[in-house]
Phi, psi and omega in degrees: 000108186294139181252158182283154176296336176298313182292321184292336177288358174273004181251140171300319173246113188305328186295336177301332183301330188260002179300130185274127164271094189298327189291339172239006172061037173234170178256161169309316185295326174301312184294317183295325176305309182297321180294318178301313184291325190257350186227090183311321180298323173301309183301308183294321183289317186296332175293340180274335180197142189276165181285120181265337182199147172244135176241141175245140175227129172288143171229188188229165171197160179266173181123213185274052171065044184284151163274140174232115182243123177279128182248107190244107180264130170249132186263168180290351175271007183066014170285146182234129172233140184221158176218169177242129171260119189245127182211132183297138196296324181283002175272000178281155183253011174295117182237102184305133170081011180244141181286172183296139183255154176290158182310311178301315174303319175299307184306315178295318181294314184298308178307328182287322188275341183265130183283166176294331174292320179293319174308314182296315180305310184293309184298319176304318184286318179300322185288322187297304184301317176303316185279337186231034173234172182063226181293345180257020180295153181275102179311130176078007179223083183289143168220169181299147171287136182251135179256337182199144167209151186216122182254162178301326182281357164294137183293146173250149183273172182290324192254008179202139172242111175269120185288152179297123180200170176239141167239119194242166177297135177266105180258008196287334179272354185236001176237169171210166176252159179232104191268339193252309189217106175295133168286155188297325177290326174299318176302313179297326176297319184292319178290320180294328179297311184295327170305318183292318178304309185281341169294319180297322183290314186299331187265354183291146184285340177225180182241040178292330179305343184276347189296323186277347187293134186271348182077015189266074178298124186289328173291317177299320176298312177300307179302314177301323179289327176279353195295327180295337180239006187293339186292342182302336193304325180304331185285336178264324198245347179049239194291326177305312183300307181308319182286335180256011186302318186288341175280349179266054182213155180304325185294323177288326178299313179299323180293311178299317177297313183243303187303308185296311179297328177289326183289327183268358169101024179275138176287156171291142182230154165288119180256127176290326187082052190313134166217138183308331179290347181275350181245118187255121188258146177299135171294322184288327181224093190300337180271359185266136174270116175286322181196143163274143186227171175056093182252020185289334190246017178300145180215180177260127186186198185288136173304343187275345188299306184296316179304316182291325183297314185285325179286320177296319176302303184296334179278001175303334180291341178257024178306328183262008177222090183302318185299319172294323183292318180297317178294325185291319184289318181304309193289324179281333173295320174287329174293319174302313183289328168306307184294314179301312181303316185297316181295319179292322176295326176302326180265012178075028182239157174243146173293144184260358179225156189267163176303326187286327181290317176300315183298322180294322178284325176298328176286325178288326176295336177287329174295323180294320176300316181298320185292321185293319177296320186291316177302311182301314187296309179311314189275338189250341191299327179284346179268340191293321177301342182263350184283151178295144183096140182279133173246112183294154176300321180300313176305317183290320180291321172306317178298311186290326171301319176302312178296312175306317182298320185292321182297314176304316178292325176296324173301312175298322176296319185288322178305328183274320193257314192212066187291343179299341184262003178262144176264138182276000000 
């Protein structure tokens, strides 16, 4: 992909401009051109000194197996500027054993290999960043700054194929994730972030924000993927599994996520699909969130879903103390509702639903969590002994006991809220 002379002059060696980033099928010059256009700091800094070297590093992210490439430019002034290029892995055009293809041939091959689902995931995330960044940013719900985005639905030219990608702010060196045990102030920060997101959506004057949502619920996708072997659960959980069998289906996920909440009067909400890997905490201030990340799997559902996910995950440390767990849930639930109510009032709006309505949907979200844990256990238990790292029998028994406790709680919730989904 040829670069202009204007872009080339930002490099100490103009030939660097045409160096290829094979993983994403673009050149250094292409990336620099987009950073100059989309990131004022990059433009201002590059005017003071040209780029003497570029380093690429692979990094990781969850979602639909994206490639994440750190693009690190070192200037002659010894200043370093970096960005992250994100592209779903199967969107790359590197084809082992094949000669270099012409742009149109590459485009046709790539289009054939990429599923419609992956297209939707990428385009949905790109649309999210376009709608909710810059001047349209959501107060209290930080996300990566975006410098450039291209969707599958964007038109391609006959003589060049530009792969769909995102070029984002690089936070890898200044943030961290917490995968095992969130501190209570970190939980509060996440809950407050979701309250800010929900306030923003509820106060929007139109519903155009729904247009880009793919409808690809991650829980539904997981259940459908595990369906062929999910019946193994009866071997480990017996009667509990038999009674909950019908909730381990895409039909129940749809019901609990959308139908039930609408029936009881809750508004439809943009659901992030919380995963601890999707929240980046600041290294300088560990309780402060630098960014919520990965919006490939955002979907339409109840405002209780993300709330339940973070509280359930964080309350795991109280699994042997039901009283402490109940207090932790109650406190964070009340905190969410208080923050949301206050933020709505500041905008001159009132909440149209009560804590009781939200709690009912929250309870049904806990059933999804129990079903998810049961399905994961049933599908992965036979593989664990062969996985690297010793997993003690005691640990396995503890995990099974935790899943059983969640299953028993799910039965009680369904008896109260949706007995038609229980098998007798």
